[in-house]
C-alpha positions as CSV (number, residue, x, y, z in Angstrom):
1,M,-0.1,-0.2,0.1
2,T,1.4,3.5,-1.0
3,Q,1.4,6.5,1.1
4,P,-0.5,9.4,-0.4
5,E,1.3,12.3,-1.3
6,P,1.3,14.9,1.2
7,R,-0.9,17.9,0.3
8,A,0.5,21.4,-0.6
9,A,0.9,23.5,2.6
10,T,-1.6,26.3,2.9
11,G,-0.6,29.3,4.5
12,A,3.3,29.0,3.6
13,L,5.5,32.0,4.5
14,D,6.6,32.2,0.8
15,D,2.9,33.5,0.0
16,P,3.2,37.6,0.4
17,T,-0.3,37.7,2.0
18,V,0.5,34.9,4.7
19,L,3.8,36.5,5.3
20,R,2.3,40.0,6.0
21,A,-0.3,38.8,8.3
22,F,2.3,36.7,10.3
23,A,4.3,39.7,10.6
24,A,1.5,41.9,11.6
25,R,0.5,39.4,14.6
26,L,4.1,39.1,16.2
27,R,4.7,40.9,19.2
28,E,8.7,41.7,18.1
29,G,9.0,44.7,16.3
30,L,10.0,44.0,12.5
31,Y,11.2,46.4,10.1
32,V,12.7,46.4,6.3
33,A,15.2,49.1,5.4
34,D,17.1,50.1,2.6
35,A,20.7,50.4,2.1
36,D,20.5,54.0,3.7
37,G,18.7,52.8,6.6
38,R,15.3,54.3,5.5
39,L,12.4,52.5,6.9
40,L,10.4,50.8,3.8
41,D,8.0,48.9,6.0
42,A,7.4,47.9,9.7
43,S,5.2,45.9,11.7
44,P,2.7,47.3,14.0
45,A,4.7,46.2,17.0
46,L,7.6,48.3,16.1
47,A,5.4,51.2,16.0
48,T,3.8,50.4,19.2
49,L,7.6,49.8,20.8
50,L,8.4,53.4,19.3
51,G,5.3,54.9,20.5
52,V,4.1,55.9,16.9
53,P,0.4,55.4,16.3
54,E,0.8,53.2,13.2
55,A,3.4,51.6,11.2
56,G,2.9,53.4,8.1
57,A,4.1,56.7,10.0
58,L,7.4,55.0,10.1
59,R,7.9,54.6,6.4
60,G,10.6,56.9,5.1
61,R,12.2,57.6,8.6
62,A,15.9,57.2,9.0
63,L,16.3,54.2,11.3
64,D,19.2,56.1,13.0
65,A,16.9,58.6,14.2
66,L,14.7,55.9,16.1
67,V,17.8,53.8,17.9
68,A,19.5,55.0,21.0
69,D,23.0,54.4,19.5
70,A,23.1,54.9,15.9
71,A,26.9,54.5,15.7
72,A,26.8,51.0,17.2
73,R,24.0,50.2,14.9
74,R,26.2,51.1,11.8
75,D,29.0,49.2,13.2
76,A,27.1,45.9,13.9
77,L,25.5,46.3,10.2
78,H,29.2,46.7,9.0
79,G,30.2,43.5,10.8
80,L,27.3,41.4,8.7
81,A,28.8,42.7,5.3
């Protein structure tokens, strides 16, 4: 007797809609920034952590202006390259 093939997973994280919903429900603050450190997107939890009314208000802001030690952040990013 052969095993049935597994069904395709629904709600996989490679689905942009599922990934966006997943990020929106996390308690951890998430963000996506460009190479210059400008926020392209942020999770609602990050907005809450930073005391901003909504995540959309963070778009376009410089991440260095939002962190306590911008120089340490830049050094850490250099270490990743």
